[in-house]
Short mmCIF file of the C-alpha atoms (twelve columns), coordinates in Angstrom:
data_MODEL
# 
_entry.id   MODEL 
# 
loop_
_atom_site.group_PDB 
_atom_site.id 
_atom_site.type_symbol 
_atom_site.label_atom_id 
_atom_site.label_alt_id 
_atom_site.label_comp_id 
_atom_site.label_asym_id 
_atom_site.label_seq_id 
_atom_site.Cartn_x 
_atom_site.Cartn_y 
_atom_site.Cartn_z 
_atom_site.pdbx_PDB_model_num 
ATOM 1  C CA . MET A 1  -3.192  19.378 -4.867  1 
ATOM 2  C CA . PRO A 2  -3.425  19.808 -8.641  1 
ATOM 3  C CA . ARG A 3  -6.670  21.077 -10.171 1 
ATOM 4  C CA . GLU A 4  -7.785  20.587 -13.741 1 
ATOM 5  C CA . PHE A 5  -9.490  23.241 -15.845 1 
ATOM 6  C CA . SER A 6  -11.188 23.068 -19.227 1 
ATOM 7  C CA . VAL A 7  -9.613  25.417 -21.768 1 
ATOM 8  C CA . ILE A 8  -11.352 26.601 -24.924 1 
ATOM 9  C CA . ILE A 9  -8.891  27.303 -27.743 1 
ATOM 10 C CA . GLU A 10 -9.792  29.248 -30.870 1 
ATOM 11 C CA . ARG A 11 -7.753  30.697 -33.730 1 
ATOM 12 C CA . ASP A 12 -8.332  34.316 -34.684 1 
ATOM 13 C CA . PRO A 13 -8.178  35.762 -38.240 1 
ATOM 14 C CA . GLU A 14 -4.545  36.867 -37.742 1 
ATOM 15 C CA . GLY A 15 -3.488  33.309 -36.876 1 
ATOM 16 C CA . TYR A 16 -3.138  33.742 -33.105 1 
ATOM 17 C CA . TYR A 17 -4.432  31.063 -30.768 1 
ATOM 18 C CA . VAL A 18 -6.726  32.415 -28.060 1 
ATOM 19 C CA . ALA A 19 -7.399  30.447 -24.877 1 
ATOM 20 C CA . SER A 20 -10.239 31.002 -22.404 1 
ATOM 21 C CA . VAL A 21 -10.866 29.228 -19.107 1 
ATOM 22 C CA . PRO A 22 -14.652 29.413 -18.539 1 
ATOM 23 C CA . GLU A 23 -14.358 28.369 -14.900 1 
ATOM 24 C CA . LEU A 24 -12.218 31.431 -14.100 1 
ATOM 25 C CA . ARG A 25 -13.818 34.755 -14.982 1 
ATOM 26 C CA . GLY A 26 -11.498 36.912 -17.082 1 
ATOM 27 C CA . CYS A 27 -8.918  34.176 -17.582 1 
ATOM 28 C CA . HIS A 28 -7.749  34.538 -21.196 1 
ATOM 29 C CA . THR A 29 -4.462  34.568 -23.085 1 
ATOM 30 C CA . GLN A 30 -3.147  34.346 -26.633 1 
ATOM 31 C CA . ALA A 31 -0.036  33.225 -28.513 1 
ATOM 32 C CA . LYS A 32 1.223   32.556 -32.012 1 
ATOM 33 C CA . SER A 33 1.931   28.847 -31.321 1 
ATOM 34 C CA . LEU A 34 0.073   26.175 -29.354 1 
ATOM 35 C CA . GLU A 35 3.203   25.377 -27.345 1 
ATOM 36 C CA . THR A 36 3.514   28.982 -26.172 1 
ATOM 37 C CA . LEU A 37 -0.235  29.195 -25.623 1 
ATOM 38 C CA . MET A 38 -0.192  26.254 -23.205 1 
ATOM 39 C CA . LYS A 39 2.632   27.818 -21.178 1 
ATOM 40 C CA . ARG A 40 0.761   31.122 -21.045 1 
ATOM 41 C CA . VAL A 41 -2.587  29.560 -20.130 1 
ATOM 42 C CA . ARG A 42 -0.985  27.780 -17.161 1 
ATOM 43 C CA . GLU A 43 0.481   31.116 -16.037 1 
ATOM 44 C CA . ALA A 44 -2.891  32.837 -16.523 1 
ATOM 45 C CA . ILE A 45 -4.666  30.168 -14.460 1 
ATOM 46 C CA . GLU A 46 -2.117  30.502 -11.653 1 
ATOM 47 C CA . LEU A 47 -2.573  34.295 -11.632 1 
ATOM 48 C CA . CYS A 48 -6.369  34.037 -11.651 1 
ATOM 49 C CA . LEU A 49 -6.241  31.602 -8.739  1 
ATOM 50 C CA . GLU A 50 -3.990  34.001 -6.812  1 
ATOM 51 C CA . VAL A 51 -6.535  36.783 -7.300  1 
ATOM 52 C CA . GLU A 52 -9.697  34.723 -6.750  1 
ATOM 53 C CA . GLY A 53 -8.204  32.360 -4.172  1 
ATOM 54 C CA . GLU A 54 -9.549  28.878 -3.699  1 
ATOM 55 C CA . HIS A 55 -13.129 30.198 -3.778  1 
ATOM 56 C CA . THR A 56 -13.571 29.620 -7.493  1 
ATOM 57 C CA . SER A 57 -16.683 27.813 -8.635  1 
ATOM 58 C CA . ARG A 58 -16.209 24.185 -9.587  1 
ATOM 59 C CA . GLN A 59 -18.263 23.877 -12.737 1 
ATOM 60 C CA . GLU A 60 -18.301 20.710 -14.758 1 
ATOM 61 C CA . PHE A 61 -17.458 21.219 -18.429 1 
ATOM 62 C CA . ALA A 62 -20.490 20.141 -20.442 1 
ATOM 63 C CA . GLY A 63 -19.185 20.672 -23.979 1 
ATOM 64 C CA . ILE A 64 -19.288 22.954 -26.957 1 
ATOM 65 C CA . GLN A 65 -22.116 22.950 -29.466 1 
ATOM 66 C CA . ARG A 66 -22.071 24.432 -32.972 1 
ATOM 67 C CA . VAL A 67 -25.354 26.031 -34.003 1 
ATOM 68 C CA . SER A 68 -26.341 26.880 -37.569 1 
ATOM 69 C CA . VAL A 69 -28.582 29.878 -38.310 1 
ATOM 70 C CA . GLU A 70 -29.772 31.424 -41.561 1 
ATOM 71 C CA . VAL A 71 -28.367 34.911 -42.180 1 
# 
């Protein structure tokens, strides 16, 4: 049965896309293109599930909030 995961994607200063899956501890990957990133993130999720098994927490994605602070 397919499971869905929220993926946070950021772009680093060198232009690489970095993906993190908050629901799976330590599940991260990076790539130069979004197409490659999506392939790699699916592979990373599959590997994390192999290691953690089906006992992963089922958290509901609540969102991302930008916060402004004076520096």
